[in-house]
N, C-alpha and C positions, 0 to 999 in steps of 0.2 A: 683681217679681211674675211669676207664671207665666201665660202666655197660651196657651190651648189652641184648636186649630182642628179642626172636624169637617166631614165630607162634602166637598162641592165647595170649601169654603173652604180646607180642608187641601190639596186637590188643586191649587188655584191658587197657594197660597203654597209648597207643597212641604215643609211641616213639620207634624208632628202637634202639637207644642208647642214653646215656647221661653221662656227667662227674659228678661224685659225690664226694663231700668232706665228709668223714665219720670218726668217732672215733670207729666204730665197730671192735671188736676183731675177730669175726667169721662171716661166711656167715649168720648164723641164726640171729646174731645181726644186720647185714645189712638188712636182710629181715624185721626185726622188725622196724628198722628206716624208711625204705621205706614205709612199710604198714601204718605207722603213719602219713605219709605226706598227703595223699588224699584217697578218696574212691576208685579211679581207681587202686591205688597200693594195697589197702587192698583186692580188688576183685581179682587181679592177683595172690596175694600170700595167698589167703584164705586157700588153701589146698596144702601145700608144698609137700605132698606125691605124687602129680600129676606133680611135677617138677623135673628137673635135673639141676645141676649146673656144670659149668666148670670154673676153675681158670687158667688164662693164657693158655687157650685152652686145658686144661687137665681135664677130668672128676674128680669130687671131691664130698665131702659130705658137708652137711649143718653145721657140727660142725668143719669144717676146718678153720684154722686161716687165716686171711687176710694180715698179715704182709708181706710186699714186693710184694703183688699181684698188677698187673697193670690192669688186665681186669677180670671182673666177667660176665659170660653169663648165663642167665636163659632160659630154653626151656623145652617143654614137652618131655616125653620119645620118643625115636625114634623106629620105627618099621621097620623090614626088609620086603623085598618083592620080 
């Protein structure tokens, strides 16, 4: 699946997107896998309460299943203005 990073998540990881092979069942499982990769991922996902996630461009939750998902996007909460 494609994993896309926005804003400070992208800055911490150093990539705008990447292709990931995973056995993760949920978004939280994917976060755990990514966090275990390297310190930069662990730093980006240290506080998931400061993140939002979208699955195939629809807002979702971290306990959502990944079966059939093609794209996961991580980003900080958006503010209106």
